[in-house]
Each structure stands twice: as structure tokens, then as C-alpha cells.
Phi, psi and omega in degrees: 000150185247130175271132184192173178267120181303134182278330189226164171291156181197191175230132182293122181291349182263312182263352181069013179256159181288144169229150183269163175310138174099350174294133183281115189236170167252128179227141165228149175297129179079352177261311181106195188247145183213153171312128177293339180245121176308332183292326178300323173294323173290330177286317178296324173283345176282346185259125182316134176290149175308152174296158177299152182287160182300147175243155184223107186282353176287351179289337187306316188288326180290317172300324173304308185296322175280329171296321181294326181291321180292322181294340181265009173116353172291115178286328178228078183299138176212139184226147177248133176219173179280128177286143181294140184086358181108161175099184181259123170255123190248134181236141176204158170259136188292148179278185185287344189259352177297172170308321186224071187313135175086004180269158178277115181267130178247121167233147177237117182062244182240020187247115167302121186244010168136186175214153177244120186282161179306333180270006176094350175301152181244131179236153177090189180295337173312329185297334182247351184271088185296320185298320178290316179300324179296308181303311178299330175297311176301318173303306182296328183286317175228074175302330176296320176296320180297316172303319167313309192283325176297313183303319185293320191274314185268353181048034168229164179291136190292344184249304174275334182081019177277154180296144182268130180230320179297136181303319180290331176290316182300323185286323179276323182107004183203155179283169179298319187297306179298332177295325175297308184299327180261005175069037185239155183296155173190134174234094185302138175229021171077175183255119176297132174251153177274129185257138177291139181254117182290000000 
């Protein structure tokens, strides 16, 4: 076992309580991390455990929407919608190498607003941001309408981010390829052309 200061927060394998970054721990390969001082375990056990993280049942439909796109062949499904109060809301599923694989990552503009984990627990500011939670429920209820609203304002596909040129794509807010991958309706109508007047 190696004694060190923890670089990250973690859970003690001896007392099963969380410890913060900078805590003196002992660590061993295949064993895990534990408080370096057994008295710290006793102190941690004497402190009431923190409440469980907030859960948000509205995440189920959003997960289903992104997972269905992954099942249709998208390796890293990402979607863009309008954020409450303006700006861009980006949703994605975290990959297998992330801290919490398969969690729903929520970003507004350049700011990470939180994640919804596969068990429904919510981490980050999203846990208390009811307006953002409501926006996610609206998106999950009618993703085609949410994509239309984004495309109408941004003139870009709600999913791949490319410029919309086909009249049918402009109308719905996403292109025909993304429509297939995301399971949404689309009717190509061609690109309007300017005609010369004699």
C-alpha cells in the first residue's frame, strides 16, 4: 500500500464513506483507496452520511431518444436545442472512458450544467435548475418540434450543426441524413433557385 494525498475525491474501501481531494489515503492496486489513518474512518462513520443525490425522472425520455439514435448507428449522439432564456443547449451521452459512462451531459453555451446518470441521479447545477429541467422535458416530449425551433433560429441542423439548405430541411430544422439517424420525419423538397427575369 502507498500513502499519498488523494488527487480526486473517492470512497474509502474500509469505511465506505466519501473522502475529498487532498485527503491522506493509502492506495493499492487491486485494493483501492482508504483513509490513511483508521481514526479518520471512525470520524467519517460518526458523521451522518450526505443525502442521496437528487433524482430526476424526466431524464428517462431524453435517454431513450439519444440511445435510440446510437442504436441506429450514431457512435456519439449529440443534439442541439434552444436553451431556456436563449443560447444553445447541447445534449450528449458520455463515452465508456468517462467518469460516469452512459450519462446524459448537459451543456448550455460553454458551461457544463450537469449530468443525469443512468440511475436517474442528477449532478451539478442541473439538480436545482427547474427551468432547464422543464426544457429537457419539452424536448423529450416533442424532439421534432424542438429541432424545428432550433433550426428556424440558428439556420443549422439541430444534430450535426451543418447549414440547412434544402427547403424541407429548413422547414423541420434538420437534414435527411440526421432524420434517419434520429428517427424523425423529413420530406426533401429541393433547394430553391433564383431565376433570372428577362
